[in-house]
C-alpha positions as CSV (number, residue, x, y, z in Angstrom):
1,M,8.7,-2.3,30.1
2,S,10.4,0.9,31.3
3,M,8.5,4.1,31.0
4,M,10.4,7.0,29.4
5,A,9.3,10.3,30.7
6,D,10.0,12.1,27.4
7,A,8.3,9.5,25.2
8,P,5.8,11.0,22.8
9,D,2.1,10.1,23.1
10,G,0.2,8.5,20.2
11,L,-0.8,11.8,18.7
12,A,2.8,13.1,18.7
13,Q,4.0,9.9,17.1
14,L,1.4,10.2,14.4
15,R,2.2,13.9,13.7
16,A,5.8,12.8,13.2
17,M,4.6,10.2,10.7
18,L,2.6,12.8,8.9
19,A,5.5,15.2,8.8
20,G,7.4,12.4,7.0
21,Q,9.7,11.3,9.8
22,L,8.3,7.8,9.9
23,K,7.3,5.5,7.0
24,V,5.0,2.6,7.5
25,P,5.9,-0.5,5.4
26,M,2.3,-1.5,4.8
27,G,1.4,2.0,3.5
28,V,4.4,2.0,1.2
29,K,3.6,-1.5,-0.1
30,L,0.0,-0.7,-0.8
31,G,0.5,2.9,-1.8
32,F,-1.5,4.7,0.8
33,D,-0.6,7.6,3.1
34,L,-1.7,9.2,6.3
35,V,-2.9,12.7,5.3
36,E,-4.8,14.1,8.3
37,I,-4.5,13.5,12.0
38,E,-6.3,15.0,15.0
39,R,-7.0,13.3,18.3
40,G,-9.5,10.6,17.6
41,H,-9.8,11.4,13.8
42,V,-7.5,10.3,10.9
43,V,-7.6,10.2,7.1
44,F,-5.7,7.9,4.9
45,E,-5.6,8.3,1.1
46,G,-4.7,5.7,-1.5
47,R,-5.0,5.2,-5.2
48,P,-5.6,1.5,-6.1
49,D,-3.9,0.2,-9.2
50,R,-3.6,-3.2,-10.8
51,S,-1.0,-4.4,-8.3
52,V,-3.9,-4.9,-5.8
53,Y,-6.2,-6.7,-8.2
54,N,-7.8,-10.0,-7.4
55,P,-8.2,-12.8,-10.0
56,L,-11.7,-11.5,-10.9
57,G,-10.3,-8.2,-12.3
58,S,-11.1,-5.7,-9.5
59,V,-9.3,-4.4,-6.4
60,H,-9.1,-7.1,-3.8
61,G,-11.4,-6.6,-0.8
62,G,-8.3,-6.8,1.5
63,Y,-7.1,-3.5,0.1
64,A,-10.2,-1.7,1.3
65,A,-10.2,-3.7,4.6
66,T,-6.5,-2.7,5.2
67,L,-7.3,1.0,4.7
68,L,-10.3,0.7,7.0
69,D,-8.3,-1.2,9.7
70,S,-5.5,1.3,9.5
71,A,-7.9,4.2,9.9
72,C,-9.6,2.6,12.9
73,G,-6.4,1.6,14.6
74,I,-4.6,4.9,14.0
75,A,-7.6,6.9,15.2
76,V,-7.4,4.9,18.5
77,H,-3.6,5.3,18.6
78,S,-4.0,9.1,18.4
79,Q,-5.7,8.9,21.8
80,L,-3.2,6.7,23.6
81,P,-0.7,7.9,26.1
82,A,3.1,7.4,25.7
83,N,4.3,3.8,25.8
84,K,0.9,2.3,24.9
85,G,0.1,0.3,21.8
86,H,-3.0,-1.2,20.2
87,T,-4.0,-4.2,18.1
88,T,-7.2,-5.0,16.2
89,L,-9.5,-7.4,18.2
90,E,-12.2,-7.5,15.5
91,L,-12.9,-6.1,12.1
92,K,-16.2,-6.1,10.2
93,V,-16.3,-4.7,6.7
94,S,-19.5,-4.1,4.6
95,Y,-18.7,-3.5,0.9
96,V,-21.2,-1.3,-1.0
97,R,-19.3,-1.3,-4.4
98,G,-16.1,-2.6,-5.7
99,L,-12.9,-0.6,-6.6
100,T,-10.9,-0.6,-9.8
101,E,-7.8,1.1,-11.0
102,H,-10.2,3.8,-12.4
103,S,-11.7,4.6,-9.0
104,G,-9.2,7.3,-8.4
105,T,-8.1,8.4,-5.0
106,V,-10.0,6.8,-2.1
107,R,-10.1,8.3,1.4
108,A,-10.5,6.2,4.6
109,T,-11.7,8.3,7.5
110,G,-11.4,6.8,10.9
111,R,-12.8,8.1,14.2
112,T,-12.9,6.7,17.7
113,I,-16.2,5.9,19.4
114,S,-14.8,5.2,22.8
115,V,-11.4,4.5,24.3
116,G,-11.2,2.7,27.6
117,R,-8.3,1.3,29.6
118,R,-8.2,-2.1,27.8
119,V,-10.6,-1.8,24.8
120,A,-11.4,0.9,22.3
121,F,-14.0,1.1,19.6
122,A,-13.6,2.9,16.3
123,E,-15.3,3.1,12.9
124,A,-14.1,4.1,9.5
125,T,-15.6,4.8,6.1
126,L,-14.0,4.6,2.6
127,H,-15.0,7.0,-0.1
């Protein structure tokens, strides 16, 4: 891979996304947006509706997991240098209560714990 000297680092890429210059298909599909970004800290917001319901009549757990995974991954990405990417190695989610279309806006806050050369650790909460 060729390195471009003027390529933006992860934080600059995310700031461009927040400014509306980049749209993420997953966020569009599930109706959530990046609303805050700092190095090592991000917030996504979404408002679940019936389009993300499971057969039992509540929001599918995958909706919450996707918000949490996005928050962790993007918190890590905010600390990466130019021309570096990331992927999720492992995701563990503990559900305290379910969501419905009446839950209103939910916020997934992600923060890095450590970012090494090959592996990073992050955590996120959904409120």
